[in-house]
Structures are given as C-alpha cells and as structure tokens.
C-alpha positions as CSV (number, residue, x, y, z in Angstrom):
1,M,-51.6,-63.9,10.6
2,T,-51.8,-60.2,10.1
3,N,-53.1,-58.9,6.8
4,R,-50.6,-56.7,5.0
5,Y,-51.4,-54.1,2.4
6,L,-49.6,-52.0,-0.1
7,R,-50.9,-48.4,-0.2
8,Y,-50.3,-46.9,-3.7
9,G,-51.8,-43.5,-4.1
10,D,-55.4,-43.8,-2.9
11,R,-55.6,-47.5,-3.5
12,R,-54.8,-50.4,-1.2
13,F,-53.8,-53.9,-2.3
14,I,-53.4,-57.0,-0.1
15,I,-49.8,-58.4,-0.5
16,T,-47.8,-61.4,0.7
17,R,-44.3,-61.4,2.1
18,E,-43.1,-62.6,-1.3
19,T,-44.7,-59.6,-3.0
20,Q,-43.2,-57.3,-0.5
21,A,-39.7,-58.8,-1.2
22,R,-40.2,-58.2,-4.9
23,L,-41.3,-54.6,-4.1
24,D,-38.1,-54.1,-2.0
25,R,-36.0,-55.3,-5.0
26,A,-37.9,-53.0,-7.4
27,L,-37.4,-50.0,-5.1
28,T,-33.7,-50.9,-4.9
29,N,-33.5,-50.9,-8.7
30,V,-35.5,-47.7,-9.1
31,Y,-33.2,-45.8,-6.7
32,A,-30.0,-47.4,-8.0
33,S,-27.4,-45.2,-9.6
34,G,-27.9,-45.2,-13.4
35,S,-31.4,-46.5,-13.1
36,S,-34.2,-45.5,-15.4
37,G,-36.1,-44.3,-12.3
38,H,-39.0,-46.6,-12.7
39,E,-39.9,-50.3,-12.8
40,W,-43.1,-52.3,-13.2
41,L,-44.2,-54.6,-10.3
42,S,-46.7,-57.4,-10.9
43,L,-48.6,-57.9,-7.6
44,Y,-50.3,-61.2,-8.4
45,P,-48.3,-62.9,-11.2
46,G,-49.9,-65.8,-12.8
47,S,-53.4,-65.1,-11.5
48,E,-56.5,-63.8,-13.2
49,A,-56.2,-60.7,-11.1
50,E,-52.8,-59.8,-12.3
51,T,-52.2,-56.2,-11.3
52,R,-49.2,-54.2,-12.4
53,L,-48.0,-51.0,-10.7
54,L,-45.5,-48.5,-11.9
55,I,-42.9,-48.1,-9.1
56,A,-41.2,-44.8,-9.7
57,A,-39.0,-42.4,-7.8
58,G,-41.1,-39.9,-5.8
59,V,-44.3,-42.0,-5.9
60,P,-45.5,-42.5,-2.3
61,I,-45.8,-46.1,-1.3
62,T,-46.4,-47.5,2.2
63,I,-46.9,-51.0,3.7
64,E,-49.8,-51.2,6.2
65,T,-50.8,-53.9,8.6
66,E,-54.0,-54.5,10.4
67,P,-53.6,-54.8,14.1
68,Q,-54.1,-58.4,15.4
69,F,-56.1,-58.6,18.6
70,D,-55.8,-61.5,20.9
71,R,-59.0,-63.4,21.6
72,L,-60.1,-63.2,25.2
73,G,-61.0,-66.6,26.7
C-alpha cells in the first residue's frame, strides 16, 4: 500500500483514506455558499496523537503519495 500524506503549510501528516474522505467533506463545507469559511479537521480522532488542523479558504493543502516500486525478482 502506498503511503499518503497531507501537506499543510510546511508540515506533512500521514493520512488514511478515511481521513482524506473527512478532509473532502470539510473542504466542501468550507467552500459552500453561506459557510463560515473555515472548519476544524481532526486527523487522528480518538488517539493520543490527536491533531487538529484549521481548514480555511485560501490555505494551500495537497495530498501526496510516495511512489511504490515493484520488487525485482
């Protein structure tokens, strides 16, 4: 499985597909008509490493993946 990362500013956080789905919903809410323009996203809910990011209009966010190389036999 390829590692997936959320790049937020100059920081990089490993994320799961479920976290990416929650990010997509947060972005939809942030850019929705009549929105407050921001929403908090918890990256690792229920863990000791719970990390919250402020998702806001205009803040650059990208999803990165590490290339997966096939093992040569």
